[in-house]
HTML snippet that shows the backbone in 3Dmol.js (N, CA, C, O; Angstrom):
<script src="https://3Dmol.org/build/3Dmol-min.js"></script>
<div id="view" style="width:600px;height:400px;position:relative"></div>
<script>
const pdb = `
ATOM      1  N   UNK A   1      52.898 249.851 -33.825  1.00  0.00           N
ATOM      2  CA  UNK A   1      53.364 248.849 -32.917  1.00  0.00           C
ATOM      3  C   UNK A   1      54.224 247.789 -33.664  1.00  0.00           C
ATOM      4  O   UNK A   1      55.288 247.395 -33.185  1.00  0.00           O
ATOM      5  N   UNK A   2      53.737 247.338 -34.848  1.00  0.00           N
ATOM      6  CA  UNK A   2      54.436 246.363 -35.603  1.00  0.00           C
ATOM      7  C   UNK A   2      55.795 246.870 -36.076  1.00  0.00           C
ATOM      8  O   UNK A   2      56.809 246.174 -36.025  1.00  0.00           O
ATOM      9  N   UNK A   3      55.761 248.143 -36.547  1.00  0.00           N
ATOM     10  CA  UNK A   3      57.052 248.682 -37.080  1.00  0.00           C
ATOM     11  C   UNK A   3      58.030 248.835 -35.978  1.00  0.00           C
ATOM     12  O   UNK A   3      59.218 248.594 -36.192  1.00  0.00           O
ATOM     13  N   UNK A   4      57.602 249.228 -34.780  1.00  0.00           N
ATOM     14  CA  UNK A   4      58.520 249.387 -33.622  1.00  0.00           C
ATOM     15  C   UNK A   4      59.145 248.017 -33.273  1.00  0.00           C
ATOM     16  O   UNK A   4      60.320 247.939 -32.912  1.00  0.00           O
ATOM     17  N   UNK A   5      58.363 246.972 -33.383  1.00  0.00           N
ATOM     18  CA  UNK A   5      58.887 245.607 -33.085  1.00  0.00           C
ATOM     19  C   UNK A   5      59.881 245.229 -34.111  1.00  0.00           C
ATOM     20  O   UNK A   5      60.918 244.659 -33.772  1.00  0.00           O
ATOM     21  N   UNK A   6      59.626 245.513 -35.350  1.00  0.00           N
ATOM     22  CA  UNK A   6      60.587 245.223 -36.331  1.00  0.00           C
ATOM     23  C   UNK A   6      61.879 245.911 -36.161  1.00  0.00           C
ATOM     24  O   UNK A   6      62.929 245.308 -36.380  1.00  0.00           O
ATOM     25  N   UNK A   7      61.856 247.190 -35.767  1.00  0.00           N
ATOM     26  CA  UNK A   7      63.102 247.917 -35.553  1.00  0.00           C
ATOM     27  C   UNK A   7      63.885 247.342 -34.371  1.00  0.00           C
ATOM     28  O   UNK A   7      65.116 247.350 -34.379  1.00  0.00           O
ATOM     29  N   UNK A   8      63.187 246.853 -33.374  1.00  0.00           N
ATOM     30  CA  UNK A   8      63.839 246.268 -32.227  1.00  0.00           C
ATOM     31  C   UNK A   8      64.522 244.967 -32.662  1.00  0.00           C
ATOM     32  O   UNK A   8      65.636 244.687 -32.220  1.00  0.00           O
ATOM     33  N   UNK A   9      63.871 244.161 -33.530  1.00  0.00           N
ATOM     34  CA  UNK A   9      64.347 242.895 -34.044  1.00  0.00           C
ATOM     35  C   UNK A   9      65.675 243.155 -34.794  1.00  0.00           C
ATOM     36  O   UNK A   9      66.670 242.441 -34.665  1.00  0.00           O
ATOM     37  N   UNK A  10      65.597 244.231 -35.580  1.00  0.00           N
ATOM     38  CA  UNK A  10      66.842 244.544 -36.388  1.00  0.00           C
ATOM     39  C   UNK A  10      68.038 244.874 -35.561  1.00  0.00           C
ATOM     40  O   UNK A  10      69.148 244.418 -35.835  1.00  0.00           O
ATOM     41  N   UNK A  11      67.810 245.691 -34.515  1.00  0.00           N
ATOM     42  CA  UNK A  11      68.884 246.060 -33.610  1.00  0.00           C
ATOM     43  C   UNK A  11      69.392 244.841 -32.839  1.00  0.00           C
ATOM     44  O   UNK A  11      70.595 244.685 -32.626  1.00  0.00           O
ATOM     45  N   UNK A  12      68.477 243.998 -32.434  1.00  0.00           N
ATOM     46  CA  UNK A  12      68.841 242.707 -31.726  1.00  0.00           C
ATOM     47  C   UNK A  12      69.757 241.829 -32.652  1.00  0.00           C
ATOM     48  O   UNK A  12      70.791 241.292 -32.256  1.00  0.00           O
ATOM     49  N   UNK A  13      69.264 241.744 -33.925  1.00  0.00           N
ATOM     50  CA  UNK A  13      70.025 240.866 -34.837  1.00  0.00           C
ATOM     51  C   UNK A  13      71.398 241.494 -35.142  1.00  0.00           C
ATOM     52  O   UNK A  13      72.368 240.766 -35.353  1.00  0.00           O
ATOM     53  N   UNK A  14      71.491 242.809 -35.167  1.00  0.00           N
ATOM     54  CA  UNK A  14      72.759 243.515 -35.350  1.00  0.00           C
ATOM     55  C   UNK A  14      73.726 243.207 -34.174  1.00  0.00           C
ATOM     56  O   UNK A  14      74.911 242.949 -34.384  1.00  0.00           O
ATOM     57  N   UNK A  15      73.207 243.241 -32.978  1.00  0.00           N
ATOM     58  CA  UNK A  15      73.956 242.840 -31.795  1.00  0.00           C
ATOM     59  C   UNK A  15      74.449 241.415 -31.837  1.00  0.00           C
ATOM     60  O   UNK A  15      75.604 241.145 -31.507  1.00  0.00           O
ATOM     61  N   UNK A  16      73.629 240.540 -32.220  1.00  0.00           N
ATOM     62  CA  UNK A  16      73.925 239.052 -32.376  1.00  0.00           C
ATOM     63  C   UNK A  16      74.983 238.948 -33.425  1.00  0.00           C
ATOM     64  O   UNK A  16      75.939 238.199 -33.223  1.00  0.00           O
ATOM     65  N   UNK A  17      74.887 239.657 -34.557  1.00  0.00           N
ATOM     66  CA  UNK A  17      75.849 239.552 -35.610  1.00  0.00           C
ATOM     67  C   UNK A  17      77.202 240.033 -35.125  1.00  0.00           C
ATOM     68  O   UNK A  17      78.232 239.419 -35.404  1.00  0.00           O
ATOM     69  N   UNK A  18      77.188 241.146 -34.390  1.00  0.00           N
ATOM     70  CA  UNK A  18      78.510 241.643 -33.893  1.00  0.00           C
ATOM     71  C   UNK A  18      79.139 240.660 -32.911  1.00  0.00           C
ATOM     72  O   UNK A  18      80.355 240.472 -32.949  1.00  0.00           O
ATOM     73  N   UNK A  19      78.372 240.034 -32.044  1.00  0.00           N
ATOM     74  CA  UNK A  19      78.876 239.039 -31.079  1.00  0.00           C
ATOM     75  C   UNK A  19      79.369 237.875 -31.861  1.00  0.00           C
ATOM     76  O   UNK A  19      80.420 237.328 -31.527  1.00  0.00           O
ATOM     77  N   UNK A  20      78.675 237.460 -32.887  1.00  0.00           N
ATOM     78  CA  UNK A  20      79.120 236.274 -33.673  1.00  0.00           C
ATOM     79  C   UNK A  20      80.432 236.588 -34.370  1.00  0.00           C
ATOM     80  O   UNK A  20      81.337 235.753 -34.375  1.00  0.00           O
ATOM     81  N   UNK A  21      80.560 237.787 -34.966  1.00  0.00           N
ATOM     82  CA  UNK A  21      81.861 238.185 -35.623  1.00  0.00           C
ATOM     83  C   UNK A  21      82.971 238.189 -34.631  1.00  0.00           C
ATOM     84  O   UNK A  21      84.061 237.694 -34.920  1.00  0.00           O
ATOM     85  N   UNK A  22      82.725 238.746 -33.435  1.00  0.00           N
ATOM     86  CA  UNK A  22      83.771 238.761 -32.393  1.00  0.00           C
ATOM     87  C   UNK A  22      84.217 237.431 -31.989  1.00  0.00           C
ATOM     88  O   UNK A  22      85.417 237.179 -31.882  1.00  0.00           O
ATOM     89  N   UNK A  23      83.237 236.506 -31.742  1.00  0.00           N
ATOM     90  CA  UNK A  23      83.608 235.126 -31.343  1.00  0.00           C
ATOM     91  C   UNK A  23      84.311 234.358 -32.404  1.00  0.00           C
ATOM     92  O   UNK A  23      85.241 233.607 -32.109  1.00  0.00           O
ATOM     93  N   UNK A  24      83.892 234.522 -33.662  1.00  0.00           N
ATOM     94  CA  UNK A  24      84.565 233.856 -34.802  1.00  0.00           C
ATOM     95  C   UNK A  24      85.991 234.408 -35.024  1.00  0.00           C
ATOM     96  O   UNK A  24      86.911 233.635 -35.296  1.00  0.00           O
ATOM     97  N   UNK A  25      86.183 235.757 -34.908  1.00  0.00           N
ATOM     98  CA  UNK A  25      87.477 236.303 -35.162  1.00  0.00           C
ATOM     99  C   UNK A  25      88.378 235.851 -33.985  1.00  0.00           C
ATOM    100  O   UNK A  25      89.566 235.635 -34.224  1.00  0.00           O
ATOM    101  N   UNK A  26      87.898 235.695 -32.743  1.00  0.00           N
ATOM    102  CA  UNK A  26      88.713 235.340 -31.689  1.00  0.00           C
ATOM    103  C   UNK A  26      89.150 233.849 -31.839  1.00  0.00           C
ATOM    104  O   UNK A  26      90.281 233.483 -31.518  1.00  0.00           O
ATOM    105  N   UNK A  27      88.205 233.009 -32.340  1.00  0.00           N
ATOM    106  CA  UNK A  27      88.505 231.619 -32.600  1.00  0.00           C
ATOM    107  C   UNK A  27      89.492 231.432 -33.759  1.00  0.00           C
ATOM    108  O   UNK A  27      90.338 230.538 -33.738  1.00  0.00           O
ATOM    109  N   UNK A  28      89.361 232.304 -34.774  1.00  0.00           N
ATOM    110  CA  UNK A  28      90.206 232.270 -35.970  1.00  0.00           C
ATOM    111  C   UNK A  28      91.677 232.642 -35.495  1.00  0.00           C
ATOM    112  O   UNK A  28      92.643 231.953 -35.824  1.00  0.00           O
ATOM    113  N   UNK A  29      91.780 233.736 -34.729  1.00  0.00           N
ATOM    114  CA  UNK A  29      93.097 234.160 -34.241  1.00  0.00           C
ATOM    115  C   UNK A  29      93.746 233.071 -33.402  1.00  0.00           C
ATOM    116  O   UNK A  29      94.950 232.841 -33.515  1.00  0.00           O
ATOM    117  N   UNK A  30      92.948 232.379 -32.543  1.00  0.00           N
ATOM    118  CA  UNK A  30      93.441 231.346 -31.738  1.00  0.00           C
ATOM    119  C   UNK A  30      93.956 230.148 -32.588  1.00  0.00           C
ATOM    120  O   UNK A  30      95.054 229.638 -32.364  1.00  0.00           O
ATOM    121  N   UNK A  31      93.132 229.723 -33.560  1.00  0.00           N
ATOM    122  CA  UNK A  31      93.602 228.626 -34.440  1.00  0.00           C
ATOM    123  C   UNK A  31      94.837 228.988 -35.245  1.00  0.00           C
ATOM    124  O   UNK A  31      95.714 228.152 -35.461  1.00  0.00           O
ATOM    125  N   UNK A  32      94.906 230.288 -35.705  1.00  0.00           N
ATOM    126  CA  UNK A  32      96.045 230.650 -36.516  1.00  0.00           C
ATOM    127  C   UNK A  32      97.331 230.646 -35.671  1.00  0.00           C
ATOM    128  O   UNK A  32      98.378 230.188 -36.129  1.00  0.00           O
ATOM    129  N   UNK A  33      97.239 231.163 -34.429  1.00  0.00           N
ATOM    130  CA  UNK A  33      98.395 231.210 -33.553  1.00  0.00           C
ATOM    131  C   UNK A  33      98.781 229.803 -33.169  1.00  0.00           C
ATOM    132  O   UNK A  33      99.970 229.530 -33.013  1.00  0.00           O
ATOM    133  N   UNK A  34      97.847 228.907 -33.011  1.00  0.00           N
ATOM    134  CA  UNK A  34      98.178 227.455 -32.744  1.00  0.00           C
ATOM    135  C   UNK A  34      98.841 226.885 -33.934  1.00  0.00           C
ATOM    136  O   UNK A  34      99.784 226.117 -33.746  1.00  0.00           O
ATOM    137  N   UNK A  35      98.467 227.163 -35.130  1.00  0.00           N
ATOM    138  CA  UNK A  35      99.105 226.670 -36.381  1.00  0.00           C
ATOM    139  C   UNK A  35     100.475 227.154 -36.474  1.00  0.00           C
ATOM    140  O   UNK A  35     101.375 226.382 -36.804  1.00  0.00           O
ATOM    141  N   UNK A  36     100.712 228.473 -36.186  1.00  0.00           N
ATOM    142  CA  UNK A  36     102.083 229.015 -36.235  1.00  0.00           C
ATOM    143  C   UNK A  36     102.950 228.370 -35.218  1.00  0.00           C
ATOM    144  O   UNK A  36     104.097 228.023 -35.502  1.00  0.00           O
ATOM    145  N   UNK A  37     102.417 228.195 -34.002  1.00  0.00           N
ATOM    146  CA  UNK A  37     103.190 227.588 -32.937  1.00  0.00           C
ATOM    147  C   UNK A  37     103.608 226.144 -33.295  1.00  0.00           C
ATOM    148  O   UNK A  37     104.746 225.742 -33.053  1.00  0.00           O
ATOM    149  N   UNK A  38     102.684 225.388 -33.863  1.00  0.00           N
ATOM    150  CA  UNK A  38     102.958 224.050 -34.256  1.00  0.00           C
ATOM    151  C   UNK A  38     104.043 223.988 -35.345  1.00  0.00           C
ATOM    152  O   UNK A  38     104.914 223.119 -35.314  1.00  0.00           O
ATOM    153  N   UNK A  39     103.977 224.946 -36.329  1.00  0.00           N
ATOM    154  CA  UNK A  39     104.942 225.021 -37.289  1.00  0.00           C
ATOM    155  C   UNK A  39     106.347 225.303 -36.756  1.00  0.00           C
ATOM    156  O   UNK A  39     107.316 224.654 -37.149  1.00  0.00           O
ATOM    157  N   UNK A  40     106.437 226.284 -35.852  1.00  0.00           N
ATOM    158  CA  UNK A  40     107.664 226.563 -35.206  1.00  0.00           C
ATOM    159  C   UNK A  40     108.254 225.414 -34.476  1.00  0.00           C
ATOM    160  O   UNK A  40     109.464 225.195 -34.530  1.00  0.00           O
ATOM    161  N   UNK A  41     107.436 224.675 -33.798  1.00  0.00           N
ATOM    162  CA  UNK A  41     107.919 223.468 -33.062  1.00  0.00           C
ATOM    163  C   UNK A  41     108.392 222.432 -33.998  1.00  0.00           C
ATOM    164  O   UNK A  41     109.396 221.788 -33.692  1.00  0.00           O
ATOM    165  N   UNK A  42     107.775 222.202 -35.106  1.00  0.00           N
ATOM    166  CA  UNK A  42     108.143 221.167 -36.012  1.00  0.00           C
ATOM    167  C   UNK A  42     109.474 221.546 -36.760  1.00  0.00           C
ATOM    168  O   UNK A  42     110.236 220.658 -37.142  1.00  0.00           O
ATOM    169  N   UNK A  43     109.739 222.874 -36.962  1.00  0.00           N
ATOM    170  CA  UNK A  43     110.975 223.253 -37.653  1.00  0.00           C
ATOM    171  C   UNK A  43     112.184 223.133 -36.735  1.00  0.00           C
ATOM    172  O   UNK A  43     113.312 222.954 -37.195  1.00  0.00           O
ATOM    173  N   UNK A  44     111.933 223.233 -35.422  1.00  0.00           N
ATOM    174  CA  UNK A  44     113.033 223.165 -34.432  1.00  0.00           C
ATOM    175  C   UNK A  44     113.749 221.746 -34.389  1.00  0.00           C
ATOM    176  O   UNK A  44     114.682 221.549 -33.611  1.00  0.00           O
TER     177      UNK A  44
END
`;
const viewer = $3Dmol.createViewer("view");
viewer.addModel(pdb, "pdb");
viewer.setStyle({}, {cartoon: {color: "spectrum"}});
viewer.zoomTo();
viewer.render();
</script>
């Protein structure tokens, strides 16, 4: 019983980790594109 619970915890934490990576990469891409856009506007 305990071993099964541990396995479920691991799979849940893996799902959480994937979701976290997706959200952080999305935020990172957004901030990078904003920086590039601001740089383009300032050079014009």
